[in-house]
C-alpha positions as CSV (number, residue, x, y, z in Angstrom):
1,M,81.3,51.2,-31.0
2,T,79.8,51.3,-28.0
3,H,82.4,54.4,-27.1
4,G,82.3,56.5,-29.7
5,F,78.1,57.0,-29.4
6,L,79.0,57.7,-25.6
7,K,81.3,60.0,-26.6
8,G,79.5,61.4,-29.1
9,M,76.5,61.5,-25.9
10,A,79.2,63.7,-24.4
11,A,80.2,65.5,-26.4
12,G,76.0,66.8,-27.1
13,A,76.0,67.4,-24.2
14,V,78.4,69.5,-23.6
15,M,77.7,71.7,-26.3
16,G,74.2,72.0,-25.7
17,I,74.5,73.5,-22.4
18,G,77.4,75.4,-23.7
19,A,74.6,77.3,-25.9
20,Y,71.8,77.2,-24.3
21,M,74.4,79.5,-21.3
22,V,75.8,81.9,-23.9
23,M,71.6,82.2,-25.7
24,N,71.0,82.9,-21.9
25,P,72.6,84.3,-19.1
26,M,71.8,83.2,-15.6
27,S,73.2,84.6,-11.9
28,E,75.4,82.6,-9.8
29,K,73.2,80.5,-8.3
30,D,71.7,78.9,-11.8
31,K,75.1,78.6,-12.6
32,K,75.3,76.8,-9.0
33,K,72.4,74.2,-9.7
34,I,73.0,73.5,-14.1
35,A,76.9,72.8,-11.9
36,K,76.0,69.9,-9.7
37,S,73.1,68.7,-12.1
38,T,75.2,68.1,-14.8
39,T,77.6,66.3,-12.7
40,K,74.9,64.1,-11.6
41,V,74.7,63.4,-15.5
42,F,77.4,63.0,-16.1
43,T,77.6,59.9,-13.6
44,A,75.5,58.6,-14.1
45,M,76.2,57.9,-17.4
46,G,79.0,56.2,-16.6
47,N,77.0,53.6,-14.7
48,V,75.8,53.2,-18.2
49,A,78.3,52.7,-19.6
50,D,80.1,50.4,-17.3
51,N,76.6,48.5,-16.2
52,L,77.1,48.2,-20.6
53,V,80.7,47.1,-21.2
54,D,79.9,44.5,-18.3
55,M,76.6,43.1,-19.7
56,Y,79.2,42.1,-22.9
57,K,82.2,41.1,-21.2
58,N,79.8,38.5,-20.2
59,K,77.7,37.7,-22.8
60,M,81.6,37.4,-24.9
61,D,82.4,34.1,-21.5
């Protein structure tokens, strides 16, 4: 169940960013800023997912 939720969140984020870029053209500088912040967001989401999996495994033990 958790994996589907995380995949949905990631897909929604990617689609939202894509729609934003289509609707609002931007400079290369802005694109680089967004790419950097997007990387940080996905890293944070991965860390949260890892923590949830660890908590679930520890609860099951």
